[in-house]
N, C-alpha and C positions, 0 to 999 in steps of 0.2 A: 252717556253718549250712546245714541241709538244708531245701529247700522241699517242701511236700506236693505230690505229683503231682496235676496237674489232670486227673484222669480218674476213672472209676468203679471201677477195679481195686482189689483188696484192698491196704491199706497195706503197704509193705515193712517188715520188721523192721529197725529202724535199726542196732542193733549189728552184725547180719550184713552189712548194706550197707556200714557203715563199715569192717569188716574186709576186705571184698572190695575196696573202694576203695584201702585202704592197700596191699594185696597188688599190685593192678594198678599203682599209682603207683610202688611200689618196683621192680617189674619193668621199668617203662618209664623209670626215672630215668637209667640210663647212656646209652641211645639218645637220650633227650630232651636230656640235658646235652651230648652230643656234637654234636647238631644245633644247639643254641644257641651253642656255642663255635666251631663250624666256620664259616669257616676262621680259624685263629689264626696262620697263617703263609702265605707265598706259595704259589701253585698253579703247576703246570707243565702247559702244553698241548703234548703231543707230536704233532708233525706228521711222519708217515713219508715225507715228500717233501722235496725240496730247497727252499731259499729261492727265492722268485719263482714257485713253482707256485701253482695255483689254491687248493689247500688251505691253503698258507701265507698267501695273500692273505686268505682267510676267517678264519684264526686271528688274524692281526694286525689285522684289522678289529674283531674281538671283544675283543682283548686290553685296550686301555685302558678300554673301557666295562665289562668284567667287573671290572677293578681298582676302578672307582668303586663298583659295586654290592656287591662283596665287601669293600671297604675293606682290600684286601690286594694285594700285588704279584702280577702274573700274567706268567709267563715263557713265551715260545714257544720250544720246543726242537725243532729240526729233526734228525730221525734217519732220513735216507733210505737206500735201498738194498734190494736183493733183493725188488723189487716190494712194498714196504712191510713186509716181514717183520721187518726189523731194529727199526724203531720199534714195531711191533705186539708183538713179543716182549718188548721193554723194558717196555711197560705191563702186559702179562700177568703179569710177574714183580714188578711194583711192589707196595708195600704197599696193601691195600684200604682206604684212608683218605680218598679223595677229593682228594688233593693231586697225583695224577698222572692226567691226563685224556688220552684219545686222540681226536684228530680224524681220523676214518677215512673212506675211500671204499668202493666196493663190493668191494674186495679182501678185506674181512672175510668176504664171502660166497662169493668165487670162488677164492681162493688154494688151497684144498684140492684143487681140480681141476687146478691148474696146476703143483703141486709134489708130488713123490713123498713128501716128508716135511716136516712143519712142527714147529717148536718151540713152537707155541701152537695153541689150538683156540678155536672160537667160544664154547664154554662157559666160557672163561677170563674172559669179559667180561660186565658188566652194562650194558644199554643206558640211555642218558640221554635221547636224543632225536635225531631227524633234524632237520637245520637247513635244507638247501637241496637243489635239484635243478638239473641242467643237461641239455640235450639232446645227443644224437649225431645228426648230420645227414649224409645223402648229398649230396655236393657234386660239381658238374660243373666240369671244367677247360677250358682253351682248346683242347686237342687233340681234344676229343670232338665228333663229328659229330652224335650224338643228344643233344639238350639238353632233352628233355621226358621226364618220368618215365614216363608211360603208354607212350610210344613205346619207351622203354628197356626196360620190362618185356616188351613185345611182341617187340622185336628180340632182347633178351637170352635169350629162351627158344628161339631158333632158331640162335644162334651163340655160340661161346666167345671171340669176338674182343675183347670188352670186358674191361677190368681196373679194379681199384680198389685204393687204398692205405689202410693203417691204421697206427696207432701200435703194431703188434705183434700177433702171434698170441695170441688169448685176451683181447685188449682188448675192452671193451664195444662199441666201434665195429666191430671185426672180427666179433664174435659177432652183432651186430645185422644186418649185411649177410648173414652166412651164414644167419641165420634167414629173412631176406627171400628169399634164393635158394631156400631149401627151400620157402617158401610159394608163390613165384611161378614156379618152374621156370627162373629165370635161371641162366646158366652163367658168371658173371663170374669172372675169375681174380684171386686175392688176391696183392698185393705187400706184403710187410711191411717196416716201417721201424722204426728204434730210437726213434722219438718223433714227435709231431705236426709239429714244425718241418721236419725233413727230408722228411716226406711232403708237406707243403704246398709246399715248394720244388720237389719233383719234379712236383707237379701244375701249378704255375706254369710250369715248364720244358717241359711237354708230354710228359714221360716216362710219365705215367699219365693216364688219361682221367677217372677219378672218384676221389674220396676220401671217407673217413668220419671225422668228427671233431666236436668241439663248436664252437659259434659263435665263441667267443673266439679260436679259431685261424684262422678264415677270414673273418670279417665285414669286417675292414679291407680285404681284397682284393676282397670282393664289392661293396663300396661304390665301388670304382674300376672304371669301365666298361672301361678299357683292358686290364684283366687277364683279363676274360672268365671269372671265377669266379662261380658262382651256386649257392645252396642249392636242391636239388631236393625233398627230403622229410625231415621229422623221422622218425627211426626209432622211432616210438611212436604212441600213439593220442590223445594230448593235445597241443594246440597250445602252443608255448612263448610265454609272454607277452612275452618279450624280442625275439622275432622272429615276431610274430603272423601275418604274411602268408605264412609258409612252411607249406604243407599237411603233414598227417600221413599215415602209411600208412593209417590208418582212413578218411581222406577219399577214398582210392582203393579202399576196400572190403577192405583187407588187415588182418586182426585177429590178435591174439595175440602181437604183438611190442612189447616195452616196453624199449628199450635206453637208458634214462636213467641218467646218472651222478648221484651225490649225495654229500654229506658229512654225517656225523653224529658224535655224541659218545658215547663209551663210557668206562667205568672198569673197574678190575679186579673180577672177581666177588667176592662177599662184602663189597663196600663197603656200609656200613649204609644201609638204605632211606631213612632221614631225610636222609642226606648226598646220596644220588642225587636225592631230591626237591628239595633246595635247589639243587643244580647245575642241574637241569632248569628250575626257576623262574627262575633268574638268566640262563641262556642264552636262554630264550624271551623274557624282558624285553628283552634286547639285540636279539634278532632282530626284535622288534616296533617298534623305533625307526625312524621314517621315514627318517632319514639313512642308517641301515644298509641298509634295503631298497633305497634309491636307489643306494647304492654297489654293492650286489650286482647289481642289474639292469643297471647300466652295464657290468658285466663279463659279461653274458649268463648270470647265475646267478639262479635264481628262489628267493626265500625261501619256506619251507614251514612247518616246525615239526611236532612230534608229541609224544605222551606217551611215556614209557619203554616202556609196554606195547605201544603201536602200533609203535614202532620195533623192538622185539623180534620181533613178528610179521612185520614187513616184512623184516627181515634173513633170517628163516627162509624166507619166500617167495622172496626173491632167491636164496638158496642152492639151493632146489629148481629154480627156473627156469634159472639159469645152469649148474647141473649137467647138466640136460637138454640145454642148448645146447652145452656142451663135448662131450658124448657124441655128439650128432647131427652135430657138425662133425668128429668123429673126432680131436679134439685130445687128445693124450696128455700126462700130467703129466711134468715133467722133474725 
């Protein structure tokens, strides 16, 4: 039953409109049916990091709540190794049906600058949405004599006696400090470690003066006054709501550095848009739950959220930014 349009335009010829409606409906039926039936079996969230990692924590926080909204089982599948390349390649080669989801970090934007060859590319994925963000912070340890950031910038531009550690060459914490050195003229020496834990241990032991990492790795030590570990500055322009008293580089007049980490959701390219939309809707519903936000903030992770389109533009911008940072730091792919 058609209703007459409530406007002054000429009436539409009903047989032609009916034929057009049938054509559109027939063309949309497969995608619409797929969206209505999805999901009809368990989903897998692939985490390209080991159990116990921050991304694994996020995936397992979402897992039971996604199961409730999807009314299907949700499996967290850890596929660590090769700086996330193993898990990322697995999802790139998966069927584009929405049943294999990748929970990825900035590696999706940076790995092409760290490796001479990859068995996947960014175009192999369709963005679903950014979930969270966390800060990278320059931290001072017990062996440092200069414990004020402004004094460090002033002194660090006159000497190369200062050093800092990070969880590896090409990590965001490393790149953030290298960008800071370029902006400020500091000559800090970089000491690389195979991960944040050994770097923190070296900082606590007085073997390095400064470190760069995220709050989850140092805040327990910063709360203990006997360890003399303190955050100096967030390597970005926006204050972290989980450590709101820590100033940002922008607070000191240093602009153009945004060394934030993040996690987001992607699926194989050519996944039907209706399925991507359903995944986005349900992930954002879970992200909006107060208990989920509270658990994230307790681990120094900020809930954000974005649309698929926003996330796609964000990844492209991250790719350009970190590509420039790799080249400026003279880091060659391996």
